[in-house]
Backbone as numpy.savetxt, mean C-alpha at the origin, in Angstrom:
# Nx Ny Nz CAx CAy CAz Cx Cy Cz
31.56 12.74 -10.09 30.34 11.96 -9.96 29.30 12.82 -9.23
28.09 12.89 -9.78 27.04 13.70 -9.17 26.42 12.95 -7.99
25.68 13.69 -7.17 24.98 13.07 -6.05 24.00 12.02 -6.54
23.37 12.32 -7.68 22.41 11.36 -8.24 23.10 10.03 -8.56
24.28 10.11 -9.14 25.02 8.89 -9.46 25.41 8.13 -8.21
25.78 8.84 -7.14 26.15 8.18 -5.88 24.96 7.41 -5.32
23.79 8.08 -5.30 22.61 7.41 -4.77 22.21 6.24 -5.64
22.35 6.42 -6.92 21.98 5.37 -7.84 22.84 4.13 -7.61
24.13 4.33 -7.44 25.02 3.21 -7.21 24.77 2.58 -5.84
24.51 3.40 -4.83 24.29 2.86 -3.49 22.95 2.14 -3.39
22.04 2.45 -4.31 20.73 1.82 -4.30 20.69 0.59 -5.20
21.82 0.22 -5.75 21.88 -0.96 -6.62 21.59 -2.20 -5.79
20.60 -2.96 -6.19 20.16 -4.11 -5.40 20.68 -5.41 -6.00
21.93 -5.44 -6.39 22.47 -6.63 -7.02 22.85 -7.71 -6.01
22.55 -7.47 -4.74 22.89 -8.46 -3.71 21.85 -9.56 -3.58
20.87 -9.59 -4.47 19.86 -10.64 -4.44 18.58 -10.23 -3.75
18.52 -9.04 -3.17 17.29 -8.60 -2.52 16.18 -8.32 -3.53
16.57 -7.85 -4.68 15.60 -7.57 -5.73 15.54 -8.77 -6.66
14.34 -9.15 -7.04 14.20 -10.25 -7.98 14.50 -9.74 -9.39
14.56 -10.62 -10.33 14.92 -10.23 -11.68 13.73 -9.77 -12.53
12.54 -9.70 -11.93 11.38 -9.26 -12.69 11.49 -7.78 -13.04
10.81 -7.35 -14.10 10.83 -5.93 -14.46 10.20 -5.07 -13.36
10.66 -3.85 -13.27 10.21 -2.94 -12.22 8.70 -2.76 -12.16
7.99 -2.55 -13.27 6.53 -2.39 -13.17 5.84 -3.57 -12.48
6.31 -4.78 -12.74 5.70 -5.95 -12.10 6.00 -5.95 -10.60
7.21 -5.55 -10.22 7.56 -5.46 -8.81 6.68 -4.44 -8.10
6.51 -3.29 -8.75 5.66 -2.25 -8.16 4.23 -2.74 -8.04
3.72 -3.39 -9.08 2.36 -3.91 -9.05 2.17 -4.93 -7.94
3.12 -5.82 -7.77 3.03 -6.82 -6.71 3.08 -6.18 -5.33
3.92 -5.16 -5.18 4.01 -4.46 -3.89 2.70 -3.74 -3.58
2.13 -3.09 -4.57 0.86 -2.39 -4.36 -0.26 -3.38 -4.03
-0.27 -4.53 -4.69 -1.28 -5.54 -4.40 -1.16 -6.04 -2.96
0.08 -6.24 -2.50 0.28 -6.69 -1.13 -0.21 -5.64 -0.13
0.09 -4.38 -0.39 -0.37 -3.31 0.48 -1.90 -3.27 0.50
-2.52 -3.36 -0.67 -3.98 -3.35 -0.78 -4.58 -4.52 0.00
-4.02 -5.72 -0.17 -4.51 -6.89 0.55 -4.36 -6.72 2.05
-3.25 -6.14 2.48 -3.04 -5.89 3.92 -4.10 -4.94 4.47
-4.41 -3.89 3.71 -5.42 -2.91 4.15 -6.79 -3.58 4.22
-7.10 -4.42 3.25 -8.40 -5.11 3.27 -8.55 -6.00 4.49
-7.46 -6.53 4.98 -7.51 -7.44 6.12 -7.47 -6.73 7.47
-7.30 -5.40 7.46 -7.31 -4.66 8.73 -8.74 -4.56 9.25
-8.91 -4.59 10.57 -10.25 -4.44 11.12 -10.77 -3.01 10.92
-12.09 -2.89 10.80 -12.72 -1.57 10.66 -12.79 -0.95 12.06
-12.33 0.29 12.21 -12.37 0.93 13.54 -13.81 1.07 14.05
-13.98 0.91 15.35 -15.31 0.99 15.98 -15.98 2.33 15.71
-15.21 3.43 15.74 -15.79 4.75 15.49 -16.39 4.83 14.08
-15.72 4.22 13.12 -16.23 4.24 11.75 -17.49 3.38 11.64
-17.51 2.23 12.31 -18.70 1.38 12.29 -19.89 2.11 12.92
-19.63 2.84 14.00 -20.69 3.61 14.65 -21.21 4.70 13.72
-20.31 5.35 13.01 -20.71 6.38 12.06 -21.56 5.79 10.93
-21.17 4.63 10.43 -21.96 3.97 9.38 -23.35 3.57 9.90
-23.41 3.07 11.12 -24.70 2.69 11.71 -25.60 3.92 11.85
-25.01 5.04 12.27 -25.78 6.28 12.41 -26.28 6.75 11.04
-25.46 6.65 10.03 -25.87 7.06 8.68 -26.99 6.16 8.17
-26.88 4.85 8.42 -27.96 3.95 8.01 -29.26 4.27 8.72
-29.18 4.58 10.00 -30.37 4.91 10.79 -31.02 6.18 10.23
-30.20 7.19 9.94 -30.72 8.44 9.39 -31.33 8.22 8.00
-30.74 7.34 7.22 -31.25 7.06 5.88 -32.63 6.39 5.96
-32.80 5.46 6.91 -34.08 4.77 7.07 -35.16 5.71 7.59
-34.78 6.67 8.44 -35.74 7.61 9.03 -36.00 8.80 8.11
-35.16 9.00 7.13 -35.24 10.20 6.30 -35.99 10.02 5.09
């Protein structure tokens, strides 16, 4: 048995942790959750200050 086969068998999620949906849908749902989590993170103060400075320069320029 190759190492690949060992990992493949050990990664088998037949214990109910994985739902029965096809893999692409699982990946899509996971990516959507990550995206939604990032959208809900607060914007860092340093970045807001940088945006304010850029807006000020744009109005004066």
